[in-house]
N, C-alpha and C positions, 0 to 999 in steps of 0.2 A: 701227145698222140695216144689214143686209146689202144690197149692191147686186147685183142679178141681171143677168147678161150672157147674151146669146144665144150660140149655138155659133159663129156667124160673127164676132161681136165677140171672142170668146175666141181664135179663130184669128188675127184681125188683131192683137190686143194682144200675143200671145206668139209671133208668127211661126211658126205651126204648120207652114208649108211646109218641107219637108225640106231644101231648098237654102239656107234662111236660116240664117246662122251666129250672128248676134247678135240677141237678142230685144229688141224695142222696146216699152216700156210708156209710154203717154201720161201716166198719173197713177195713183196708188195708189187713188184713190176708186172705181175700177172694181171693187175687191174689197171694200171696207168703208169706212164713213165714219170709223171710228176708225183713225188712222194706224198704230198698233202692230199692231192686228188685221189690217189690210190688208197690212202688211209681212210678217207671219208667213204669211199665205195665199200671198203671192207667193213666199216662200222655199220653201214646201212644193212649189209647182208647179215651180220651178226645180230643186229637188232631184230630183224625179221625172224631169226631163229631163237629168240628169247635171251640173247646175250650170254651164250655159253662160255666156259673157259676155252682159251685158245693159245696156240703156240706159234711163234714165227721162227723158222729155222735159220734164216739169214740175218742180214743187217736191217736195222730200223732207224732211218735217218729222218728226223722231224725237227731239226734245229731251226729256230726262227719262226716256227709256226704258232698258231694260237691254241695248241693242244692243252687241255686241262685234266684229262683223265685217260688212263690206258684201258679202262674197262676191266674185263676179266682176263687180261693177258697174264699168262703163267710164266712164260720164259721166252727169251730171245737168244737164239743160238750164236749170233754174231755180235756186232757192236750195236749199242743203243745210244743214239745221239739226240739229246733233248736240250742242247745248248740254247740259252736265251729264249726260253718259253715260260709261260705263266704256270706251269704245272706245280702243284703243291705236295702231292703224294704219289708214290708208285703203286699204291693199292695192293692187288693180289700178286704182283710180280715176285717170283721167287728166285730166279737166276738169270744172269746175263753171261753168255759165253765169252764175249770179248770185252771191249772197253765200254764204260758207262760214263757219258759226259753230261753233267748237270750244272755246269758253270753258268753263272749269272741267271739262274732260274729262281723261282719263288719256292723251291722245294723246302718242305718242313718235315716230311717223314718219308723214310724209305719203305714204309709199309711192311710187307712180308718178305722183302728181299733178304736172301741168306748168303748167296755166293756171287762173286764177280770174277770171271776168268781172265780178265785183262787189267786195265787201269781204271781207277775210280777218280773222277774229277769233280770236286765239290767247291772249289774256290769261289769266293764272292757269292755265297748263298746264306740264307738265314737259318740253316739247319742247326739243331742243338744236340741231336743224338743220332747214332747210327742204328739204333733199335735192334732188330733181329739179325742184322748182318753178322756172319761168322767169319768169313775169310775173303781176302782179295789176293789174287795170284801175283799181281805186279805192284804198281805204285798207287798210293792214295794221297790225293791233294786236298788238304783241309786248311791251308794257311789263310789267315785273316777271315775266318768264319766265326759264327756264334757257337761253335761246337763246345758242349760241356761234358758229353759222355760218349764213349766209344761203344756203348751198348754191349752186345754179345760178341764183339769182334775179338777173335783169339789169335789170328795170324795175318801178316802182310808179307807177301813174298818179295817185294821190292822195297822202295823207299816210302817213308811215311812223313809227310810234311804237315806240321801243326803250328808253325811259327805264327805268333800273333793271335792265336785263338784263345778261347776261354777255358781250356782244359786244365783240370786240377788233378785228375787221376787217370791212369791208363786202364783201369777196370780189369777186364778178363784177358787183356792182351798178353800173350806169352812170347811171341817172336816177331821180329822184323828182320827181313832178309838183307836189307841194305841200310841206307842212311835214315836215322831217326832224328828229325828236327823239331826240338821243343823250345827253341829260344824265344824269348819275349812272351812266355806263357806263365800263368800262375801255378804251374805244376808243383804238386806237393808230395806226390807218391808215385813210384814206379810199380808198386803193388806186385802183380803176378809176372811181370816181365822177366824172362829168363835169358833170351838171346837177342843180340843186335849184330847183324852181319857186317855192318859198316860203321860209320861214325855216329856217335851219340852227342848231340849238341844241346847243352843245358845252359848256355849263356843267358844272363839276365833273367834267371828263374830263381824261385825260393830254394830249390835243390842245390843250386850252385853255391849258396851260402851255408847250407846245412852239412854238406859232405865234401870230402876230398876225393880225388880221382881214385885213390886206392880203395876207399870205402865203396864207391860206386861199382868198381870192378868186383868187389866181394859179393855184391848183390846181384849183379848182372854180368853175363858173359858177353863182353863187347870185343869184337874182332878188330875194330878200327880205333880211331882216336876218340878221346872224350874231351869235349870243350866245355870248360867251366868259366 
């Protein structure tokens, strides 16, 4: 069902005023109840305006669609669900206020993404690096991925799952608020890691053969158990 908007609403949604540089869209349902139809309508409007940068304040649910690009999208205030899509890069997207679901996508790059305010789901993807991403407020799921680098990531507020991945170093990561799962990885260095708020799982890793539990605790403040 099409959602009709008045001229004043249209101007408010798309920032019709000439001095406005970034368009702000409260939610896609202003255009259509069907998320994919609404997305296509929005993209046509933005294309006519020269593809300016834009913001979506609410959720953006495009799971299972053929989406390949987010255009000049700068931020999503709520959840961004791209599950099971062919998208390969997040392009200019800088922040997601809620959960970011990229499971079973073709994602290769997080682009300019710096912060995720909820959970980050990347299981079963070909991604190799988290690039510019600095922080995730809740959990990060990277198990059984091709991930080799955490990029600029410094903090994870919840659990970090890396089981079965290709990670060898945690890079700039300094803190994990919950469970850090590194079992069955080729991890060789904890590098800058300072705090693990839950369990640290190092079973079937090179580190499990290199250090004792006491030595690990001297390097990292682990509140929970350490599995070697």
